[in-house]
C-alpha positions as CSV (number, residue, x, y, z in Angstrom):
1,M,17.4,-21.6,86.7
2,S,14.7,-23.5,84.4
3,I,13.3,-21.4,81.3
4,K,11.2,-22.6,78.5
5,P,12.8,-22.6,75.6
6,T,11.8,-20.4,72.6
7,V,12.4,-20.9,69.3
8,N,12.2,-17.7,66.9
9,D,11.0,-15.1,69.4
10,L,14.1,-13.0,70.1
11,N,14.5,-9.7,71.1
12,W,19.0,-9.0,70.4
13,K,20.6,-5.8,71.7
14,I,24.3,-4.3,71.2
15,A,25.2,-0.7,73.0
16,G,28.4,0.8,73.6
17,E,30.3,4.1,73.2
18,A,29.9,5.8,70.0
19,G,32.4,5.0,67.2
20,Y,32.5,1.4,67.7
21,G,30.0,0.1,65.2
22,I,26.9,-0.1,66.9
23,K,24.5,0.4,64.0
24,S,26.3,-1.2,61.3
25,V,26.5,-4.7,63.2
26,G,22.9,-4.3,64.2
27,L,21.8,-3.7,60.5
28,M,23.5,-6.7,59.6
29,F,21.7,-8.8,62.4
30,S,18.8,-7.4,60.9
31,K,19.7,-8.8,57.4
32,I,21.1,-11.9,58.5
33,C,17.6,-13.0,60.3
34,T,15.4,-11.0,57.2
35,R,17.4,-13.1,55.1
36,G,16.9,-16.5,56.6
37,G,12.8,-16.0,56.3
38,L,12.5,-14.2,59.8
39,Q,10.9,-10.9,60.0
40,I,12.2,-8.2,61.8
41,F,11.5,-4.7,63.2
42,D,14.8,-2.8,64.9
43,Y,15.8,0.5,66.9
44,S,18.6,2.9,67.4
45,E,19.4,5.1,69.8
46,Y,21.7,7.9,69.8
47,P,22.7,11.1,72.0
48,S,22.8,14.6,69.4
49,L,26.5,14.7,69.9
50,V,28.8,15.2,66.9
51,R,31.1,12.0,68.2
52,G,31.3,10.0,71.7
53,G,27.9,9.2,73.5
54,H,26.1,5.7,74.7
55,N,24.6,4.1,71.1
56,T,22.1,0.9,71.4
57,Y,20.5,-0.8,68.6
58,Q,18.3,-3.6,69.1
59,V,16.4,-5.9,66.9
60,N,12.8,-7.3,67.6
61,V,12.4,-10.9,65.6
62,G,10.4,-13.7,64.4
63,E,8.9,-15.4,62.2
64,D,5.4,-13.1,62.3
65,E,5.2,-9.9,61.5
66,K,7.3,-7.6,63.3
67,F,5.9,-3.5,63.8
68,A,7.7,-2.6,66.8
69,P,10.5,-3.1,69.4
70,K,10.0,-4.9,72.7
71,A,11.2,-3.6,76.3
72,L,12.7,-6.8,77.4
73,V,15.9,-8.1,75.6
74,S,16.6,-11.7,75.2
75,L,20.5,-11.2,74.0
76,L,22.5,-8.4,75.3
77,V,25.9,-7.7,73.5
78,A,28.0,-5.1,76.2
79,L,31.1,-3.6,74.7
80,N,31.3,-1.1,77.8
81,Q,30.3,-1.3,82.0
82,D,28.0,1.6,80.8
83,T,25.6,-1.2,78.7
84,I,25.6,-2.8,82.0
85,D,25.0,-0.4,84.2
86,F,21.8,1.1,81.7
87,H,20.8,-1.6,80.2
88,R,20.7,-4.6,82.8
89,D,17.0,-4.3,83.9
90,E,16.1,-5.1,80.6
91,L,17.5,-8.6,80.6
92,E,14.0,-11.2,80.7
93,E,15.0,-13.9,82.9
94,G,17.2,-16.4,81.0
95,G,18.4,-13.9,79.0
96,G,22.4,-13.6,78.1
97,L,24.9,-11.2,78.2
98,V,27.6,-11.3,76.2
99,Y,30.6,-9.0,77.5
100,D,34.9,-8.6,77.1
101,N,35.9,-10.3,80.1
102,E,39.3,-9.2,79.4
103,D,38.5,-5.5,79.7
104,K,39.0,-4.5,83.4
105,E,36.7,-1.7,83.2
106,I,33.7,-4.1,82.7
107,D,32.1,-5.4,85.7
108,V,28.8,-7.9,86.2
109,S,28.9,-8.5,89.8
110,S,25.4,-6.8,89.9
111,L,23.9,-9.7,87.6
112,D,22.4,-12.9,89.2
113,A,24.7,-15.7,87.0
114,K,21.3,-18.0,88.7
115,K,19.0,-15.9,86.8
116,Y,20.7,-14.8,83.6
117,N,23.6,-16.6,81.2
118,L,26.8,-14.8,81.4
119,F,28.8,-15.2,78.3
120,P,32.2,-13.9,79.3
121,I,34.3,-13.6,75.3
122,P,37.4,-12.1,74.9
123,L,36.3,-10.0,72.2
124,T,39.4,-7.7,71.6
125,K,41.9,-10.7,71.9
126,L,39.6,-12.5,69.3
127,A,39.6,-9.6,67.1
128,E,43.1,-8.6,67.1
129,D,44.5,-12.5,66.6
130,A,42.2,-12.5,63.9
131,G,44.0,-9.7,62.0
132,G,41.8,-7.0,63.3
133,K,42.0,-4.1,65.5
134,K,39.4,-3.3,68.7
135,V,37.0,-1.4,66.8
136,M,36.3,-5.0,65.3
137,R,35.3,-6.5,68.4
138,N,31.6,-5.6,67.1
139,S,32.3,-8.5,64.6
140,V,33.0,-11.1,67.0
141,A,30.2,-10.3,69.5
142,L,28.1,-10.5,66.5
143,G,29.3,-13.3,65.4
144,A,29.3,-15.1,68.8
145,S,25.6,-13.8,69.0
146,V,24.9,-15.9,65.8
147,G,26.6,-18.9,67.9
148,L,24.8,-18.6,71.2
149,I,21.2,-18.6,69.4
150,S,22.3,-21.4,67.2
151,Y,21.6,-20.1,63.5
152,D,23.4,-20.4,60.5
153,F,26.9,-18.5,60.2
154,E,26.4,-18.5,56.3
155,L,24.1,-16.2,56.4
156,L,26.1,-14.2,58.1
157,K,28.9,-14.8,55.6
158,S,26.7,-13.6,52.9
159,V,25.7,-10.6,54.7
160,I,29.4,-9.4,55.3
161,E,30.4,-10.3,51.7
162,D,27.7,-8.0,50.6
163,A,28.7,-5.5,52.9
164,F,32.1,-5.3,52.2
165,K,32.6,-6.5,49.0
166,K,33.2,-2.8,47.1
167,K,36.4,-2.7,49.7
168,G,37.8,-6.2,47.7
169,D,38.4,-9.9,49.1
170,E,40.9,-8.8,51.5
171,I,39.0,-6.6,53.3
172,V,35.5,-9.1,53.4
173,N,37.8,-12.4,54.3
174,M,39.3,-10.4,57.1
175,N,35.5,-9.2,58.4
176,I,34.4,-13.1,58.0
177,K,37.3,-14.6,59.9
178,I,36.8,-11.7,62.7
179,A,32.9,-12.7,62.4
180,E,33.7,-16.3,62.5
181,A,36.3,-16.3,65.7
182,G,33.8,-15.2,67.9
183,Y,31.0,-17.8,66.3
184,K,33.6,-20.6,67.0
185,H,34.7,-19.4,70.2
186,A,31.1,-19.2,71.5
187,K,30.4,-22.8,70.4
188,D,33.6,-24.4,71.6
189,N,33.4,-22.5,75.0
190,F,29.2,-22.7,76.0
191,D,26.5,-25.0,75.5
192,V,24.8,-23.0,73.0
193,G,22.1,-25.3,72.9
194,K,20.8,-25.0,76.9
195,F,20.6,-20.9,76.3
196,P,16.7,-20.7,75.9
197,F,16.4,-18.3,72.9
198,Q,17.2,-19.8,69.4
199,L,17.0,-18.7,66.1
200,K,16.1,-21.0,63.3
201,A,16.0,-19.9,59.8
202,V,12.6,-20.5,58.0
203,K,10.9,-20.5,53.9
204,G,9.5,-17.2,53.5
205,P,8.9,-14.8,50.8
206,K,12.5,-12.5,49.8
207,R,12.0,-9.6,51.8
208,M,13.6,-6.0,52.3
209,V,15.3,-4.1,55.0
210,L,14.5,-0.5,55.2
211,T,13.4,2.6,56.8
212,A,10.4,4.9,56.7
213,N,13.0,7.2,55.3
214,E,14.4,5.5,52.3
215,A,10.5,4.0,51.5
216,I,9.7,8.0,51.3
217,A,12.5,8.2,49.5
218,L,11.8,5.2,47.2
219,G,7.8,6.7,46.8
220,A,9.2,10.0,45.8
221,I,11.3,7.8,43.1
222,Q,8.4,6.1,41.7
223,A,6.0,9.2,41.8
224,G,8.3,10.5,39.1
225,C,10.2,13.5,41.2
226,K,12.8,15.0,39.3
227,F,14.1,17.4,41.7
228,M,14.9,17.9,45.5
229,S,16.3,20.4,47.6
230,A,16.9,20.2,51.3
231,Y,19.1,21.3,54.4
232,P,20.1,18.3,56.3
233,M,18.6,18.2,59.7
234,T,18.0,15.1,61.9
235,P,15.6,12.6,61.5
236,A,15.1,13.8,57.9
237,S,18.5,13.7,56.8
238,S,18.8,10.4,55.5
239,I,16.0,10.8,53.0
240,L,18.3,13.3,51.7
241,H,21.3,11.1,51.8
242,Y,19.4,8.5,49.8
243,M,17.7,10.7,47.2
244,A,21.5,11.9,46.5
245,A,22.9,9.0,46.3
246,N,20.6,7.6,43.7
247,Q,20.4,10.9,41.8
248,E,22.5,9.4,38.7
249,K,20.8,6.0,38.8
250,H,17.0,7.7,38.6
251,N,18.1,11.0,36.6
252,L,17.2,13.2,39.5
253,V,18.6,16.2,40.5
254,V,19.4,16.8,44.4
255,K,20.4,20.2,45.6
256,Q,21.5,20.8,49.5
257,T,20.5,24.3,50.0
258,E,22.0,27.1,52.2
259,D,19.2,26.7,54.6
260,E,15.2,25.6,55.2
261,L,13.8,28.3,53.3
262,S,16.0,28.1,50.5
263,A,15.3,24.6,50.3
264,M,11.4,25.5,50.2
265,T,11.6,27.9,47.7
266,M,13.9,26.2,45.4
267,A,11.5,22.7,45.2
268,L,8.6,24.9,44.8
269,G,10.2,27.0,41.9
270,A,10.8,23.8,40.2
271,N,7.0,22.4,40.5
272,F,6.0,25.8,39.4
273,A,7.9,25.0,36.1
274,G,5.9,21.9,36.2
275,V,8.9,19.5,37.3
276,R,7.5,16.8,40.2
277,S,9.5,18.2,43.0
278,F,10.1,18.1,47.2
279,T,11.9,18.5,49.8
280,C,12.2,17.1,53.7
281,T,13.0,18.5,57.2
282,S,12.1,18.4,60.7
283,G,10.0,20.6,62.9
284,G,12.7,23.0,63.2
285,G,13.6,23.5,59.9
286,F,9.9,23.5,58.5
287,S,9.0,26.7,60.8
288,L,11.9,28.5,58.6
289,M,9.4,27.0,55.7
290,V,6.3,28.5,56.9
291,E,6.8,31.8,54.6
292,A,7.0,29.7,51.7
293,L,4.0,27.6,52.6
294,G,1.9,30.2,52.3
295,L,3.4,31.2,49.0
296,S,2.1,27.5,47.7
297,G,-1.3,28.1,49.0
298,I,-1.9,31.4,47.4
299,T,-0.2,30.9,44.0
300,E,-1.6,27.2,43.9
301,T,1.7,25.9,43.4
302,P,1.6,21.8,43.8
303,M,4.3,20.8,46.9
304,V,5.5,18.0,48.7
305,I,7.2,18.2,52.1
306,A,8.2,15.4,53.8
307,E,8.4,16.5,57.6
308,V,9.7,14.1,60.0
309,M,9.2,14.9,64.1
310,R,11.3,15.1,66.6
311,P,10.6,16.7,70.2
312,G,10.7,20.5,70.5
313,P,10.4,23.6,70.4
314,A,13.3,25.0,69.2
315,T,16.2,22.1,69.0
316,G,14.3,20.0,71.6
317,L,15.8,16.5,71.3
318,P,17.6,16.2,68.0
319,T,18.1,12.2,67.7
320,W,14.6,11.3,69.8
321,T,10.8,10.7,69.0
322,E,7.8,12.9,69.5
323,Q,4.2,13.1,67.5
324,G,4.0,17.0,68.5
325,D,3.7,18.6,64.9
326,L,0.5,17.4,63.7
327,R,-1.6,20.7,64.8
328,F,1.2,22.3,63.6
329,L,0.9,21.6,60.2
330,I,-2.4,22.0,59.5
331,H,-2.5,25.5,60.9
332,A,0.9,26.5,59.6
333,A,1.5,30.0,57.6
334,Q,-0.9,33.1,58.1
335,G,-4.3,33.0,56.5
336,E,-6.3,30.0,55.6
337,F,-5.8,27.7,52.9
338,P,-5.8,24.0,51.9
339,R,-3.3,21.2,52.5
340,I,-3.1,17.5,52.8
341,V,-1.4,15.6,56.0
342,I,-0.8,12.2,55.3
343,A,1.0,10.4,58.6
344,P,2.2,6.7,57.3
345,G,2.5,4.7,60.0
346,D,5.2,2.1,59.1
347,A,7.5,1.9,56.1
348,R,4.9,0.5,53.5
349,E,2.3,3.2,54.3
350,A,5.4,5.8,53.7
351,F,6.1,4.5,50.3
352,Y,2.4,4.5,49.0
353,G,1.8,7.7,50.8
354,T,4.4,9.8,49.3
355,H,3.4,8.3,45.8
356,H,-0.1,9.5,46.2
357,A,1.3,12.7,48.1
358,F,3.0,13.5,44.9
359,N,-0.4,12.9,42.7
360,L,-2.6,14.6,45.1
361,A,-0.5,17.9,45.0
362,E,-0.7,18.0,41.6
363,K,-4.4,17.1,41.3
364,Y,-5.0,19.6,43.7
365,Q,-2.7,22.1,43.2
366,M,-2.0,22.3,47.0
367,P,0.6,21.4,49.6
368,V,0.6,18.1,51.2
369,F,2.6,16.8,53.7
370,V,4.3,13.0,54.4
371,L,4.3,13.4,58.0
372,S,7.0,11.3,60.3
373,D,9.2,11.0,63.2
374,K,12.3,9.4,64.4
375,F,11.1,6.3,65.3
376,I,10.0,4.9,62.4
377,S,12.2,6.6,59.7
378,E,15.4,5.5,61.3
379,S,13.7,1.6,62.2
380,Y,14.4,-0.8,59.6
381,K,11.5,-3.5,59.0
382,S,11.3,-6.2,56.9
383,E,9.0,-5.9,54.0
384,E,7.7,-7.8,51.4
385,F,8.7,-6.3,47.8
386,F,6.3,-3.5,47.0
387,D,3.7,-3.6,44.6
388,T,3.7,-1.2,41.8
389,T,2.0,-2.4,38.8
390,K,-0.9,-0.4,39.6
391,L,0.7,2.8,40.7
392,K,-0.3,5.6,38.2
393,I,0.8,9.0,37.9
394,E,-1.8,11.4,38.2
395,R,-0.9,15.2,36.7
396,G,-4.2,16.7,37.4
397,E,-5.6,19.8,35.0
398,M,-2.5,20.2,33.3
399,M,-2.9,21.9,30.3
400,T,-1.5,20.5,26.7
401,D,-0.6,22.9,24.1
402,T,-3.4,21.9,21.6
403,Q,-5.5,23.1,24.8
404,L,-4.3,26.3,25.1
405,K,-4.4,27.2,21.5
406,K,-8.2,26.7,21.7
407,V,-8.7,28.8,24.7
408,K,-9.2,32.9,24.1
409,E,-8.3,34.1,27.5
410,Y,-6.4,31.9,29.6
411,K,-7.4,32.0,33.3
412,R,-4.7,30.5,35.8
413,Y,-7.1,30.7,38.9
414,K,-11.0,30.2,36.7
415,F,-13.3,29.8,38.9
416,T,-14.7,25.9,38.5
417,D,-17.0,23.6,40.3
418,T,-14.6,21.5,42.2
419,G,-11.9,24.8,42.8
420,V,-9.3,23.1,40.8
421,S,-8.2,25.2,37.6
422,P,-6.8,24.5,34.8
423,R,-2.9,25.1,34.8
424,S,0.0,25.5,32.7
425,I,3.6,25.9,33.0
426,P,6.3,28.8,32.3
427,G,7.4,28.3,28.3
428,Q,3.9,26.9,27.2
429,K,2.8,28.9,24.2
430,D,-0.9,31.0,24.9
431,G,-0.1,30.3,28.6
432,V,0.7,32.8,31.3
433,Y,3.5,33.2,33.0
434,N,2.3,34.8,36.1
435,A,4.0,34.1,40.0
436,N,1.6,36.4,42.1
437,S,2.1,36.6,46.1
438,D,-0.9,38.8,46.5
439,E,-4.7,38.3,46.7
440,H,-5.6,37.8,42.8
441,D,-8.0,37.4,40.3
442,E,-8.7,34.5,37.6
443,F,-6.1,35.9,35.3
444,G,-3.3,35.9,38.5
445,Y,-3.3,40.1,38.4
446,S,-3.3,42.0,42.2
447,V,-6.6,43.1,43.5
448,E,-8.3,43.7,46.1
449,D,-12.3,44.1,45.8
450,A,-14.1,42.4,48.1
451,E,-16.3,40.4,45.9
452,N,-13.1,38.8,44.4
453,R,-11.6,38.0,48.2
454,V,-14.4,36.0,49.2
455,R,-14.9,33.7,45.8
456,M,-11.0,32.9,45.8
457,V,-11.0,32.5,49.7
458,E,-13.7,30.0,48.9
459,K,-12.7,28.8,45.3
460,R,-9.5,27.3,47.5
461,A,-11.2,25.8,50.2
462,A,-13.6,23.9,47.8
463,K,-10.3,21.8,46.7
464,L,-9.8,20.6,50.1
465,E,-13.8,19.6,50.4
466,E,-12.8,17.6,46.2
467,A,-9.6,16.2,48.2
468,A,-11.1,14.6,50.8
469,K,-13.2,12.1,48.7
470,D,-10.2,11.1,47.2
471,L,-8.3,10.0,50.6
472,P,-8.9,6.4,51.8
473,E,-10.7,6.1,55.2
474,P,-9.0,5.1,58.6
475,I,-8.3,1.4,59.0
476,L,-9.7,-0.8,62.0
477,Y,-7.2,-3.3,62.9
478,G,-8.6,-6.4,64.8
479,L,-12.2,-7.6,65.8
480,E,-15.1,-5.5,64.2
481,K,-16.5,-5.4,68.3
482,A,-14.2,-4.9,70.9
483,D,-14.6,-4.2,74.4
484,I,-11.9,-1.6,73.7
485,T,-11.3,0.9,70.9
486,L,-7.8,2.4,70.5
487,I,-7.7,5.4,68.0
488,A,-4.4,6.8,66.9
489,W,-2.4,7.7,64.0
490,G,1.3,7.9,62.4
491,S,4.0,5.6,64.3
492,T,1.9,4.7,67.0
493,K,0.7,2.0,64.6
494,G,3.1,-0.3,65.4
495,P,3.1,-0.9,69.3
496,I,-0.4,-1.2,69.2
497,L,-0.2,-3.7,67.0
498,E,2.1,-5.8,69.1
499,A,0.7,-4.5,71.7
500,M,-3.0,-6.3,70.7
501,K,-0.8,-9.6,70.0
502,L,-0.5,-9.8,74.0
503,C,-4.1,-8.9,74.6
504,E,-5.0,-11.3,72.4
505,R,-2.9,-14.2,73.9
506,D,-4.7,-12.9,77.3
507,K,-8.1,-13.0,75.6
508,L,-8.6,-9.2,76.0
509,K,-10.7,-7.8,73.1
510,V,-8.9,-4.7,71.7
511,N,-8.9,-3.3,68.3
512,L,-7.2,-0.6,66.4
513,L,-8.6,2.8,64.3
514,H,-5.2,3.6,62.6
515,V,-5.7,7.8,61.2
516,M,-3.2,7.6,58.6
517,Y,-4.9,10.3,56.4
518,A,-5.2,13.0,59.4
519,F,-6.2,16.1,57.3
520,P,-8.8,17.3,56.3
521,F,-10.1,15.3,58.6
522,P,-12.0,12.0,58.3
523,T,-15.1,12.8,60.1
524,E,-17.6,10.4,59.1
525,R,-15.7,7.1,59.9
526,V,-14.4,8.4,62.9
527,N,-17.6,9.6,64.4
528,E,-19.1,5.9,63.4
529,V,-16.4,3.9,65.0
530,I,-16.7,6.0,68.5
531,K,-20.3,5.5,68.3
532,N,-19.9,1.9,67.7
533,A,-17.3,1.5,70.4
534,K,-17.8,0.1,74.2
535,D,-14.8,2.2,75.3
536,V,-12.1,4.4,73.6
537,V,-8.6,5.6,74.7
538,I,-6.7,7.9,72.4
539,V,-3.0,6.6,72.2
540,E,-0.5,9.5,71.1
541,N,3.0,10.6,71.5
542,N,2.1,14.1,72.9
543,S,1.5,15.8,75.6
544,T,-1.8,17.2,74.6
545,A,-3.4,14.8,72.9
546,Q,-3.6,16.4,69.2
547,L,-5.3,13.8,67.4
548,G,-7.7,13.8,70.3
549,S,-8.4,17.5,70.1
550,L,-8.8,16.9,66.2
551,I,-11.7,14.4,66.9
552,R,-13.5,16.7,69.6
553,E,-13.2,19.6,67.0
554,F,-14.7,17.1,64.2
555,T,-17.2,14.8,65.8
556,G,-17.8,16.1,69.1
557,H,-16.9,13.3,71.3
558,D,-14.4,14.4,73.9
559,I,-12.3,11.3,74.4
560,E,-11.4,11.2,78.2
561,K,-9.2,7.9,78.1
562,K,-6.0,9.2,76.7
563,L,-2.7,7.0,76.9
564,L,0.4,9.9,76.3
565,K,4.0,9.6,76.1
566,Y,6.1,12.4,75.9
567,S,9.9,11.7,77.3
568,G,11.4,11.7,73.5
569,R,10.9,7.2,73.8
570,Q,8.0,5.7,71.3
571,F,5.5,3.3,73.2
572,Y,6.9,-0.3,73.8
573,P,4.1,-2.8,73.7
574,N,3.9,-3.7,77.0
575,E,3.1,-0.1,77.9
576,I,0.3,-0.2,75.9
577,H,-1.0,-3.8,77.0
578,E,-0.3,-3.2,80.4
579,Y,-2.9,0.4,80.6
580,V,-5.4,-1.8,78.6
581,S,-5.8,-4.8,80.9
582,D,-6.1,-2.2,83.9
583,I,-8.6,-0.6,82.5
584,L,-10.8,-4.1,82.0
585,S,-9.6,-5.7,84.7
586,K,-11.6,-2.8,86.9
């Protein structure tokens, strides 16, 4: 085997039966890489079972920014035979397989030892000899992986210390000892310098490792959110978990409600009372919230909803990913009323987008969605610390007591040029306590005359036109002039940016127009880019090209070339690269 050695370009993967700490050691691997100045993007898969099933965790690591996982694996840790059966075809030539050679159920005869590096390591025995149990063989495998790629064990040691310090020195020292057993075994029994995939620490800025869900929670806290109500639903639940775990630290109130409709109405009531609030759910849960969404629309009460998509309909695939809810959010609830949809493409955009969502919701008194999906919401990415120095809290047309005192007749739904009416909150002297889901006049009282109805519909619609002026345009990544322009929204951004690296390597001229603020639709910018493009391809994780249909609706352009994936899995960069290469080769 003659493979060109590579340094700081590695895709590490561990897999096995649920319950053996796949995710915990996977996240540790991400953290030790990040602490060494490297950048990561990781990705985990697990079935929708209460316990059991096959779990995986992989980490794409290097010196440049990583936006997505890779399909080919450099070093695979197999904790059981299923891992070999399911993932052996993912190993790239020269890649390594770590397995327990004393596990009689594991058979590696299907792997060509001339093509791959096989690393038999008695994982369970080493764990037990170091004072641990079989369940801790994951830590042995982690230590062995660090040894095989010649990485700094001190970085692993520091991550273990941080992970277990609350459990006391005895637990910390035992976990270090177990990981070190794997590390030393790898160093003592294999010529690790000949393994073609190596990692070396580099100097770089201090970075965090976080998911888009955690970024959404942080964005809400930064925006001054003081109340959250939600009902757990995969893959949105970790937003609720983070908010609940940090409610005392940030002076929040977090409530787990009995169902999704209660979560929505409770948060809506808190917003009505003047407290910045939000909820989170997935598509199935949001289906149960739709009635309350209409209430937000007609009462013009601010509301922020984080909707983390998974494949539907109904229960669908609870632990997998898809971009199937864009159209649903744009049209949810009966009647016509404005809403804003923000679809971040990564954790950084999730943080700033969520912060912006709270300002937009109050400024324009309407519901605002932060639309994500399982892929980025549960995938960790290394990010430099967010800059919060320029972030401001904008509460819009909030009436002060002094202003209310000067008003002879306060009209909660006063007709204005922008459609946005002055807003008071219950309890303010000279204000009005009025919450009416019927059509109403400027004072909020129910009326059914035709002229008022027309004016109220137009008033609410005017707010969306005004809000559109306040939204950033889609960003064009890459070359100003390209042979192919890819257009995408939300989480497909990451795999496309990784694919563009492959295109640049092959001297293929490709750029990306990424639509983060999906509604109101950025018609002028999208139309401009399409008109100036040589060739255009829509890339979406759904079966109907929902962004493509919006482009057709708002610009008149019917984009014929579509790369769609709806298997419950996100795109891998090589899939996009191959599609583009095929087009340009014709």
